[in-house]
ZATI-575100 format. One line per 5 residues: their letters; for each residue x, y, z negated of C-alpha. Coordinates in Angstrom, 3 decimals. Layout:
<rs>
A> X Y Z | ... .
</rs>
This chain:
<rs>
MQLRN> 80.504 81.038 -117.772 | 77.611 81.321 -115.309 | 78.978 83.226 -112.303 | 75.491 83.916 -110.964 | 74.839 86.167 -113.968 .
MTHPN> 77.819 88.339 -112.968 | 76.410 89.464 -109.618 | 73.196 90.259 -107.718 | 71.693 89.061 -104.415 | 72.164 92.554 -102.957 .
LVMFD> 75.900 92.304 -103.658 | 76.357 89.340 -101.320 | 77.024 90.455 -97.736 | 77.338 88.253 -94.646 | 78.956 88.969 -91.257 .
VDAQN> 80.805 92.027 -92.535 | 82.650 93.840 -89.754 | 86.042 95.182 -90.941 | 89.423 95.742 -89.301 | 91.609 95.606 -92.409 .
KEQVI> 91.708 94.891 -96.122 | 90.961 98.435 -97.270 | 87.813 98.619 -95.155 | 86.502 95.443 -96.785 | 87.276 96.741 -100.266 .
RQLIS> 85.622 100.102 -99.539 | 82.438 98.420 -98.284 | 82.214 96.177 -101.335 | 82.797 99.066 -103.744 | 80.199 101.173 -101.926 .
NIEKQ> 77.714 98.338 -102.318 | 78.484 98.061 -106.032 | 77.935 101.809 -106.426 | 74.567 101.629 -104.673 | 73.437 99.030 -107.196 .
GYIES> 74.358 101.384 -110.056 | 77.197 99.376 -111.588 | 79.820 102.150 -111.311 | 79.971 105.918 -111.639 | 82.726 106.683 -109.125 .
EDALL> 83.679 104.812 -105.953 | 87.027 106.605 -105.750 | 88.077 105.650 -109.277 | 87.378 101.955 -108.739 | 89.003 102.024 -105.287 .
EAVLN> 92.156 103.458 -106.830 | 92.164 100.752 -109.529 | 91.717 97.949 -106.981 | 94.389 99.277 -104.600 | 96.811 99.726 -107.504 .
REEQS> 96.242 96.074 -108.392 | 96.928 95.136 -104.764 | 100.411 96.648 -105.154 | 101.346 94.181 -107.906 | 100.983 90.813 -106.159 .
PTGME> 98.927 89.114 -103.431 | 95.198 88.634 -104.034 | 94.803 86.533 -100.913 | 94.739 82.811 -101.686 | 94.405 80.112 -99.044 .
KGLAI> 91.645 78.522 -96.939 | 90.311 81.970 -96.008 | 89.812 83.260 -99.563 | 90.783 86.543 -101.287 | 89.949 87.777 -104.809 .
PHGKS> 90.785 91.493 -105.202 | 89.911 92.997 -108.578 | 90.215 96.184 -110.574 | 89.691 97.473 -114.126 | 88.365 100.983 -114.626 .
STVKK> 86.405 103.049 -117.115 | 84.069 104.002 -114.248 | 82.587 100.462 -114.314 | 79.440 100.331 -116.452 | 79.040 96.550 -116.432 .
AVFAV> 81.282 93.717 -115.277 | 80.219 92.564 -111.819 | 81.526 91.075 -108.610 | 80.503 91.565 -104.992 | 81.024 89.172 -102.087 .
ARLKT> 81.751 89.722 -98.403 | 81.836 86.983 -95.794 | 83.625 88.498 -92.817 | 82.558 88.331 -89.214 | 86.172 88.135 -88.049 .
PLEDW> 88.940 86.699 -90.316 | 91.742 89.083 -91.324 | 95.293 87.875 -90.699 | 97.130 90.713 -92.478 | 95.800 90.225 -96.018 .
ESIDP> 98.857 89.451 -98.137 | 98.345 85.927 -99.498 | 100.141 83.178 -101.360 | 99.750 81.145 -98.170 | 101.399 83.233 -95.386 .
SNKVQ> 99.117 81.654 -92.774 | 95.928 82.502 -94.694 | 93.215 84.201 -92.611 | 90.820 85.832 -95.058 | 87.105 85.358 -94.373 .
LVFLI> 85.525 85.193 -97.855 | 86.217 88.027 -100.322 | 85.211 88.244 -103.981 | 85.759 91.734 -105.420 | 85.588 91.849 -109.225 .
AIPES> 84.940 95.148 -111.050 | 85.613 95.154 -114.786 | 85.135 97.866 -117.449 | 88.399 98.967 -119.063 | 87.076 97.818 -122.451 .
EAGTT> 86.759 94.231 -121.167 | 90.160 94.112 -119.464 | 91.522 91.240 -121.510 | 88.367 89.134 -121.764 | 85.613 89.210 -119.154 .
HLKVL> 87.737 89.520 -116.037 | 89.966 86.642 -117.139 | 86.931 84.415 -117.732 | 85.489 85.295 -114.324 | 88.772 84.709 -112.527 .
STLST> 89.562 81.465 -114.322 | 86.034 80.076 -113.747 | 85.986 81.107 -110.101 | 89.547 79.890 -109.496 | 88.796 76.514 -111.073 .
NLMRD> 85.556 76.073 -109.108 | 87.303 76.880 -105.842 | 89.601 73.898 -106.319 | 86.659 71.479 -106.418 | 85.893 69.415 -103.319 .
GYLEG> 83.287 71.000 -101.057 | 82.820 74.141 -103.193 | 84.338 76.647 -100.782 | 82.787 74.919 -97.786 | 79.373 75.204 -99.453 .
LMAAE> 79.787 78.938 -99.978 | 80.846 79.428 -96.363 | 77.837 77.469 -95.108 | 75.220 79.375 -97.138 | 72.737 81.168 -94.882 .
TSEEF> 71.110 83.490 -97.445 | 72.362 85.369 -100.476 | 70.072 83.331 -102.737 | 71.494 80.083 -101.374 | 74.997 81.467 -101.908 .
LNRLD> 74.235 82.297 -105.543 | 72.746 78.847 -106.145 | 76.031 77.307 -105.027 | 78.226 79.555 -107.164 | 78.002 77.587 -110.385 .
VEEKT> 79.169 73.995 -110.634 | 76.959 71.767 -112.759 | 79.076 69.791 -115.163 | 78.145 66.128 -115.545 | 77.002 65.315 -119.048 .
EAPVE> 77.588 61.568 -119.018 | 80.498 60.289 -121.020 | 83.683 60.241 -118.991 | 85.025 56.865 -117.973 | 88.270 56.133 -119.759 .
KEFTK> 91.017 55.357 -117.269 | 94.271 53.609 -117.956 | 97.154 55.819 -116.870 | 100.591 54.255 -116.591 | 102.366 57.618 -116.332 .
TVVAI> 101.903 61.039 -117.923 | 103.151 64.320 -116.486 | 102.893 67.639 -118.322 | 103.064 70.992 -116.571 | 103.220 74.727 -117.107 .
TACAT> 101.620 77.129 -114.630 | 102.251 80.877 -114.707 | 102.067 83.596 -112.061 | 103.302 87.188 -112.178 | 99.910 88.558 -113.222 .
GIAHT> 98.800 85.463 -115.097 | 95.346 85.201 -113.568 | 93.981 83.433 -110.493 | 97.026 81.510 -109.308 | 97.755 80.248 -112.825 .
YMSAE> 94.374 78.515 -113.074 | 94.158 77.365 -109.466 | 97.578 75.757 -109.680 | 96.613 73.972 -112.910 | 93.402 72.624 -111.375 .
ALEKA> 95.286 71.458 -108.274 | 97.801 69.491 -110.366 | 95.097 67.873 -112.495 | 93.127 66.911 -109.390 | 96.220 65.478 -107.666 .
GRELG> 97.042 63.510 -110.811 | 93.585 61.914 -110.910 | 93.935 60.846 -107.290 | 97.371 59.324 -107.977 | 96.352 57.641 -111.206 .
VKVLV> 98.733 59.835 -113.196 | 97.600 61.663 -116.317 | 98.423 65.360 -115.855 | 98.110 67.831 -118.737 | 98.651 71.497 -117.921 .
EKQGA> 99.466 74.444 -120.160 | 98.399 77.771 -118.653 | 100.641 80.701 -119.553 | 98.394 83.479 -118.279 | 97.483 87.072 -118.982 .
NGIED> 95.500 85.933 -122.028 | 98.477 84.176 -123.603 | 99.111 80.436 -123.762 | 96.020 78.305 -123.110 | 95.757 74.525 -123.634 .
ELTAD> 99.153 74.539 -125.334 | 100.952 71.215 -125.080 | 101.555 69.601 -128.463 | 104.826 68.050 -129.565 | 103.322 64.523 -129.399 .
VIKNA> 102.030 65.053 -125.851 | 105.419 66.331 -124.689 | 107.237 63.484 -126.451 | 105.161 60.849 -124.625 | 105.350 62.557 -121.221 .
DAVIF> 107.399 60.998 -118.431 | 108.182 64.284 -116.655 | 107.393 67.984 -116.595 | 106.501 70.364 -113.758 | 107.253 74.091 -114.041 .
ATDIA> 104.989 75.737 -111.448 | 105.828 79.334 -112.299 | 106.797 82.625 -110.704 | 108.148 83.905 -114.028 | 110.283 82.313 -116.712 .
PKKKE> 108.141 79.824 -118.678 | 107.807 80.411 -122.423 | 109.111 77.878 -124.977 | 110.905 75.860 -122.341 | 113.209 74.309 -124.936 .
RFAGK> 110.307 72.098 -126.085 | 110.911 69.903 -123.028 | 114.573 69.104 -123.778 | 115.515 65.720 -122.355 | 112.590 65.561 -119.918 .
AYVAT> 113.009 65.145 -116.177 | 111.628 68.221 -114.456 | 110.646 69.802 -111.169 | 110.636 73.607 -110.852 | 108.682 75.339 -108.103 .
RVAEP> 106.558 78.391 -107.268 | 103.078 78.670 -108.748 | 101.426 78.397 -105.336 | 103.096 75.129 -104.333 | 100.696 72.744 -106.172 .
LKRGK> 97.847 74.170 -104.071 | 99.543 72.752 -100.986 | 101.439 69.682 -102.228 | 100.290 68.712 -105.706 | 100.672 64.957 -105.171 .
ELIQK> 104.166 65.381 -103.750 | 105.314 67.416 -106.774 | 103.945 64.874 -109.248 | 105.619 62.017 -107.389 | 108.878 63.966 -107.171 .
SLDNP> 108.894 64.681 -110.908 | 108.657 60.942 -111.583 | 110.934 59.571 -108.849 | 113.349 62.302 -107.779 | 113.368 65.219 -110.276 .
DGVVE> 115.454 68.369 -109.939 | 117.252 67.582 -113.191 | 116.817 67.210 -116.929 | 115.871 70.061 -119.235 | 118.619 70.704 -121.769 .
AGDED> 118.628 72.695 -124.992 | 120.915 73.652 -127.828 | 119.115 73.787 -131.125 | 115.703 75.136 -132.028 | 116.903 78.717 -132.206 .
ESSTT> 119.226 79.026 -129.261 | 117.893 77.355 -126.179 | 120.110 76.899 -123.195 | 117.797 75.332 -120.692 | 118.509 74.776 -117.061 .
TSSGG> 116.742 77.177 -114.761 | 117.350 75.928 -111.244 | 114.369 76.554 -109.064 | 114.843 73.283 -107.282 | 115.174 75.059 -103.959 .
GFFKD> 118.906 74.637 -103.431 | 121.875 76.955 -103.769 | 120.630 79.707 -101.457 | 117.124 79.891 -102.932 | 118.563 79.916 -106.458 .
MVQAV> 120.806 82.811 -105.489 | 117.991 84.797 -103.856 | 115.725 84.282 -106.868 | 118.543 85.408 -109.173 | 119.087 88.617 -107.201 .
MTGIS> 115.344 89.325 -107.213 | 115.243 88.851 -110.978 | 118.168 91.225 -111.451 | 116.535 93.857 -109.248 | 113.232 93.645 -111.137 .
YMIPV> 114.981 94.401 -114.437 | 117.204 97.082 -112.909 | 114.407 99.151 -111.337 | 113.103 100.564 -114.673 | 116.664 101.653 -115.523 .
IVAGG> 116.945 103.541 -112.220 | 113.531 105.126 -112.708 | 114.328 106.187 -116.280 | 117.729 107.649 -115.387 | 116.426 109.425 -112.298 .
LMMGI> 113.493 110.857 -114.209 | 115.716 112.309 -116.934 | 118.085 113.898 -114.422 | 115.221 115.106 -112.258 | 113.490 116.836 -115.174 .
AKLGA> 116.775 118.492 -116.162 | 117.522 119.752 -112.651 | 113.994 120.972 -112.042 | 114.120 122.816 -115.354 | 117.440 124.429 -114.410 .
MPFGL> 116.306 125.401 -110.920 | 114.561 128.702 -111.841 | 117.772 129.863 -113.543 | 120.062 128.900 -110.650 | 121.997 126.461 -112.852 .
VNELG> 121.405 123.204 -110.982 | 125.010 122.873 -109.865 | 126.455 124.069 -113.181 | 124.275 122.089 -115.559 | 127.023 119.554 -116.300 .
DPKYA> 129.460 122.236 -117.503 | 130.358 121.532 -121.184 | 129.769 125.196 -122.067 | 126.016 124.560 -121.883 | 126.259 122.014 -124.683 .
THSNE> 126.710 124.890 -127.163 | 124.976 127.664 -125.268 | 123.005 130.279 -127.170 | 119.901 129.459 -125.105 | 118.426 126.283 -126.623 .
LFVIL> 116.671 125.420 -123.340 | 120.018 125.248 -121.526 | 121.381 122.988 -124.276 | 118.426 120.593 -123.910 | 118.648 120.551 -120.110 .
HHLDK> 122.418 119.948 -120.248 | 122.046 116.960 -122.581 | 119.043 115.613 -120.674 | 121.097 115.639 -117.479 | 123.950 113.870 -119.261 .
FGGLI> 121.481 111.408 -120.770 | 120.217 110.501 -117.295 | 123.780 109.916 -116.146 | 124.366 107.685 -119.185 | 121.292 105.597 -118.348 .
FKFMY> 122.627 105.049 -114.825 | 125.787 103.516 -116.313 | 123.611 100.639 -117.600 | 122.218 99.952 -114.130 | 124.848 97.421 -113.049 .
PIFAA> 125.239 95.691 -116.446 | 121.466 95.130 -116.612 | 121.347 93.914 -113.013 | 124.251 91.470 -113.382 | 123.041 90.255 -116.793 .
FVAYS> 119.646 89.218 -115.457 | 121.106 87.739 -112.274 | 123.093 85.459 -114.581 | 120.063 84.917 -116.822 | 118.000 83.692 -113.874 .
LADRV> 120.648 81.059 -113.118 | 121.695 79.982 -116.612 | 119.102 81.346 -119.053 | 120.355 83.070 -122.212 | 123.827 81.539 -122.094 .
GLVAG> 124.559 83.579 -118.959 | 123.496 86.975 -120.324 | 126.729 88.002 -122.037 | 129.088 87.188 -119.164 | 126.678 88.767 -116.674 .
FIGGA> 126.396 91.967 -118.701 | 130.174 92.254 -119.008 | 130.602 91.585 -115.292 | 128.156 94.402 -114.566 | 130.105 96.681 -116.915 .
FAGGL> 133.267 95.892 -114.931 | 131.428 96.725 -111.698 | 130.368 100.066 -113.156 | 133.957 100.917 -114.153 | 133.478 100.844 -117.933 .
HYTFW> 136.755 98.969 -118.397 | 138.782 101.858 -116.980 | 137.901 103.854 -120.087 | 139.980 101.432 -122.167 | 142.646 100.361 -119.678 .
DNPEG> 145.647 102.422 -118.619 | 143.975 103.306 -115.350 | 141.564 106.186 -115.910 | 141.505 106.924 -112.159 | 140.507 103.375 -111.194 .
IPSGF> 137.719 102.933 -108.647 | 135.004 100.470 -109.773 | 133.637 97.777 -107.482 | 130.042 99.077 -107.602 | 126.992 97.147 -106.485 .
LGALI> 128.936 94.486 -104.540 | 131.051 93.796 -107.599 | 127.933 93.580 -109.790 | 126.382 91.139 -107.326 | 129.454 88.898 -107.159 .
LGLAA> 130.221 88.980 -110.886 | 126.578 88.468 -111.886 | 126.220 85.405 -109.660 | 129.585 84.051 -110.818 | 128.640 84.499 -114.477 .
GYIAR> 125.377 82.631 -113.946 | 126.870 79.706 -112.061 | 129.807 79.370 -114.466 | 127.536 79.438 -117.537 | 125.134 76.959 -115.975 .
FLNQK> 127.959 74.591 -115.007 | 129.399 74.688 -118.527 | 125.961 74.169 -120.044 | 125.331 71.091 -117.918 | 128.767 69.509 -118.233 .
IQLNK> 129.759 70.120 -121.847 | 128.331 67.461 -124.144 | 128.852 67.723 -127.902 | 127.897 65.770 -130.968 | 124.525 66.848 -132.382 .
NLAAM> 126.234 68.369 -135.433 | 128.359 70.574 -133.169 | 125.656 71.382 -130.596 | 125.237 74.958 -131.799 | 128.843 75.718 -130.833 .
KPMFI> 128.081 75.344 -127.137 | 125.685 78.296 -126.630 | 127.134 80.404 -129.442 | 130.878 80.023 -128.880 | 132.149 77.819 -126.049 .
IPAVS> 130.028 79.024 -123.127 | 130.317 82.775 -123.903 | 134.074 82.496 -124.473 | 134.850 80.515 -121.304 | 132.420 82.389 -119.035 .
VLSIF> 133.542 85.855 -120.184 | 137.208 84.889 -119.777 | 136.441 83.595 -116.274 | 134.732 86.870 -115.373 | 137.740 88.795 -116.670 .
FLNFY> 140.165 86.929 -114.394 | 137.792 87.006 -111.413 | 137.434 90.763 -111.747 | 141.117 91.381 -112.512 | 142.574 89.352 -109.645 .
IVDPV> 139.866 89.448 -106.953 | 136.921 91.846 -107.331 | 138.757 94.985 -108.481 | 141.748 94.593 -106.119 | 139.614 93.791 -103.064 .
FGGLN> 137.138 96.612 -103.441 | 139.698 99.002 -104.851 | 141.837 98.341 -101.789 | 138.840 98.883 -99.541 | 138.219 102.236 -101.200 .
VVLRN> 141.836 103.297 -100.666 | 141.598 102.367 -96.979 | 138.408 104.393 -96.589 | 139.870 107.369 -98.437 | 142.921 107.357 -96.167 .
WIEAA> 140.700 106.972 -93.115 | 138.607 110.010 -94.063 | 141.702 112.100 -94.814 | 143.274 111.119 -91.493 | 140.112 112.179 -89.660 .
QGTGD> 140.396 115.818 -90.746 | 141.981 116.818 -87.464 | 139.272 115.239 -85.312 | 136.138 116.841 -83.947 | 133.197 117.923 -86.055 .
VVLAS> 130.914 115.046 -85.069 | 133.569 112.368 -85.662 | 134.417 113.725 -89.106 | 130.715 114.157 -89.924 | 130.074 110.524 -88.919 .
IIASA> 132.931 109.227 -91.086 | 131.849 111.195 -94.149 | 128.176 110.269 -93.646 | 128.889 106.549 -93.223 | 131.105 106.398 -96.330 .
TAFDL> 128.532 108.367 -98.352 | 125.641 106.113 -97.327 | 127.563 102.856 -97.693 | 127.068 102.190 -101.408 | 124.634 104.887 -102.578 .
GGPIN> 126.497 106.582 -105.392 | 129.129 103.848 -105.723 | 132.919 104.148 -105.543 | 133.141 104.533 -101.760 | 130.465 107.214 -101.901 .
KAAGA> 132.364 109.009 -104.651 | 135.656 108.760 -102.753 | 134.024 110.330 -99.705 | 132.467 112.977 -101.935 | 135.760 113.935 -103.561 .
IAIGL> 137.428 114.432 -100.189 | 134.439 116.244 -98.652 | 134.178 118.642 -101.610 | 137.919 119.266 -101.425 | 137.662 120.124 -97.732 .
AADEV> 134.778 122.486 -98.455 | 136.615 124.123 -101.362 | 139.542 124.839 -99.020 | 137.057 126.149 -96.432 | 138.254 123.505 -93.976 .
YPLTA> 134.973 121.681 -93.342 | 131.431 122.238 -94.717 | 129.461 119.701 -96.758 | 126.560 119.375 -94.317 | 127.179 115.720 -93.438 .
RVLAI> 127.824 114.805 -97.060 | 124.666 116.323 -98.515 | 122.457 114.892 -95.762 | 123.899 111.388 -96.148 | 123.029 111.467 -99.857 .
VIPPI> 119.305 112.052 -99.310 | 118.632 110.310 -95.985 | 118.774 106.634 -97.191 | 116.464 106.945 -100.241 | 113.988 109.160 -98.362 .
GLGLA> 114.077 106.835 -95.343 | 113.429 103.712 -97.416 | 110.670 105.447 -99.360 | 109.103 106.510 -96.070 | 109.342 102.916 -94.833 .
VIIDK> 107.268 101.740 -97.799 | 104.602 104.373 -97.127 | 104.397 103.413 -93.436 | 104.251 99.745 -94.417 | 101.384 100.470 -96.812 .
YVVGR> 99.194 102.682 -94.640 | 100.085 101.557 -91.107 | 101.459 98.018 -91.140 | 99.146 96.894 -93.956 | 101.438 95.944 -96.884 .
RVFPA> 103.113 93.051 -95.076 | 106.766 93.936 -94.732 | 107.912 94.735 -98.272 | 107.255 92.624 -101.393 | 105.431 94.195 -104.344 .
DLRIA> 108.516 95.105 -106.395 | 110.135 96.921 -103.454 | 106.917 98.801 -102.744 | 107.093 100.180 -106.271 | 110.817 100.879 -105.874 .
GNTSL> 110.091 102.670 -102.576 | 107.834 105.226 -104.216 | 110.554 105.929 -106.757 | 113.219 106.060 -104.043 | 111.308 108.719 -102.099 .
LLGFL> 110.967 110.967 -105.142 | 114.577 110.511 -106.225 | 115.761 111.144 -102.665 | 114.365 114.673 -102.713 | 116.157 115.128 -106.035 .
AISEG> 119.440 113.921 -104.425 | 119.586 110.745 -106.529 | 120.478 108.098 -103.977 | 120.536 105.228 -106.510 | 116.768 104.863 -106.067 .
AIPFM> 117.475 102.940 -102.845 | 119.836 100.416 -104.453 | 117.122 97.722 -105.026 | 116.592 97.536 -101.254 | 120.320 97.193 -100.667 .
LRNPL> 120.718 94.434 -103.242 | 117.748 92.474 -101.893 | 118.877 92.567 -98.226 | 122.411 94.022 -97.976 | 123.005 92.749 -94.428 .
ITIPI> 119.901 94.610 -93.248 | 119.893 97.696 -95.453 | 123.567 98.756 -95.424 | 124.056 98.925 -91.616 | 120.704 100.685 -91.142 .
NIIGA> 121.546 103.195 -93.893 | 124.915 103.953 -92.296 | 123.496 104.367 -88.783 | 120.641 106.534 -90.073 | 123.033 108.760 -92.038 .
ILGAS> 125.328 109.137 -89.015 | 122.432 109.999 -86.693 | 120.969 112.528 -89.120 | 124.269 114.181 -90.024 | 125.480 114.337 -86.407 .
TAVLL> 122.173 115.805 -85.219 | 122.279 118.541 -87.853 | 125.957 119.372 -87.245 | 125.565 119.489 -83.445 | 122.585 121.825 -83.755 .
GAVQW> 124.497 124.196 -86.026 | 123.356 123.376 -89.592 | 125.945 124.492 -92.160 | 126.008 124.006 -95.926 | 129.097 124.825 -98.002 .
LPLPA> 127.739 124.242 -101.500 | 127.302 120.709 -102.970 | 123.524 120.983 -103.391 | 121.946 118.092 -101.452 | 118.549 118.201 -103.154 .
IWGWP> 115.514 120.209 -102.107 | 116.621 123.198 -104.172 | 119.745 123.521 -102.020 | 117.823 123.936 -98.777 | 117.496 127.744 -99.047 .
LVENL> 121.317 127.914 -98.982 | 121.597 126.129 -95.620 | 122.390 128.059 -92.464 | 120.050 127.006 -89.634 | 117.726 125.156 -91.979 .
WAYLL> 115.603 123.980 -89.053 | 118.573 121.996 -87.716 | 119.245 120.540 -91.185 | 115.616 119.428 -91.575 | 115.542 117.995 -88.045 .
GLVVG> 118.643 115.952 -88.895 | 116.913 114.748 -92.075 | 113.837 113.696 -90.097 | 115.936 111.893 -87.466 | 118.013 109.978 -90.023 .
AGFIA> 115.180 109.112 -92.415 | 112.861 108.231 -89.528 | 115.412 105.852 -88.045 | 115.920 104.106 -91.397 | 112.156 103.808 -91.975 .
FANIF> 111.229 102.367 -88.592 | 114.355 100.200 -88.265 | 113.663 98.584 -91.647 | 110.042 97.911 -90.755 | 110.910 96.519 -87.324 .
VRFAI> 113.665 94.199 -88.567 | 111.747 92.994 -91.625 | 108.565 92.490 -89.604 | 110.506 90.390 -87.087 | 111.934 88.262 -89.911 .
LKKKE> 108.464 87.863 -91.445 | 106.940 86.715 -88.155 | 109.781 84.249 -87.680 | 109.129 82.752 -91.140 | 105.408 82.480 -90.362 .
REAQV> 106.148 80.645 -87.105 | 108.513 78.274 -88.909 | 105.879 77.631 -91.581 | 103.354 76.633 -88.925 | 105.706 74.153 -87.261 .
</rs>
């Protein structure tokens, strides 16, 4: 593809003055509009900024490639800006990247799967060539810049080299575009310099490209998995020494990774038979990095469950609001009510609650999957079901208190490590190999999870819940602020989990007996999700999308919405990602908000924490001030702490 044909001299700008990423993008889009390539600046801006939410478009060496697909684009085109002052806050695969050269690609919706991939792959590949980027930065006129865009391929026959070693690789990034191709080019280039033949399969947005054949894999000495997502068809590499790393790593240390795969690999890829693979999935980053990656994987699969459940319940409650039935919607009488609308709303509310019951099983299952691949799924799912309390339905303990998110975290990790250990250590005759993933590993890992939950997880967290329940009950004779603080802290601790429910049962009982109102309880339900959602918004529009990763930015938008609907589970992804940061901040924020409201005279007796319960609050101004204080503390505390951690990592990376 000739890149020059995809742009125009008037779309190349030098010495652009901009203070942040959005200003650069706006200027480029405005320039594209002036040249008549688009119908609406706003529509393309929205498409580009939405793409920015998914993953970094900053690369390294001062480069960024934002892009967007929209029906407002008449013809595929890209515009270029060379900045007067480099931007340090453009989220990049290299944290130290200071962006100075920006390519913005605008693609018609109809060409989403073709043109933009060709442009990105061609541009990404060219940028890995020696002197290419330097030539673009040195160009003094737009015409000179365009002349340097396309790399002339040499037509002479390539000189056959004798390679003593062959390494195969798979590259894949979350979006399957720029990083996938740049990483592949970096590995091939490093291989040529080392005298090692490197063949790379790109698993990108356009499917599998340059697929490695069985003969190539058979003759390879090692394999490199440079991926941010699980590679497809990994079982093909059974028996090969491997190195697993992030997709961006070959851009910085391609030679080192090739040498490591040959001399000091992370391990050997294992498999069952052709149908049931049981490959190792260690990231090669050690125990802690494996664990963090596993938790992130579990969160990414859990978020859609939370969104789906919250949406169903939210629709039901909003539909019931005009009839004043929000608090009564769960009553079984509405399942057979004469009004068909009430029947639908009742079952929709129940349906949302049912979806939430799959939240912990899905989370724990994919935590285990990240560590052990498919052989860990069953034990992880069952561990998550234990954490959600499903087992109490069948055991002689219907009043048992489940272990909640901490139990799901512990049991999911345990399931993954147990399944991976068994997969690596159990060696069977080829004729019996299918028994390992189909029978032995599920049986042993599930039994292990049963005993771990029965003797450790349930007793420990059940005992903790009993202690908290007794503590709250004993505090009934104390002052208003002390009791409000205790109820708020227990409510905010696990966001709808067993401790939250224990606090809720006692608080509702006190209110029913007209002993103590529910003000602290209802505020502590909504403050954490609203606060974390607010933190994401501040991060996006003030800090510049630096503090929270892409998946938590998406979760933050959901958390904010669900918070106003009194569904605190929307904030659980934040808690699972950084429990030591999120839990204490949530508790302090809930205490501050609840205490402020109670001291100023806010009173609510009915268990309606969502926005539709606000008209029932006495001294609503005090209630709302408490909400602002608590949510504001959580938002700014999260940003401050996470920003400090981010800066520390950047300093360590520069050392």
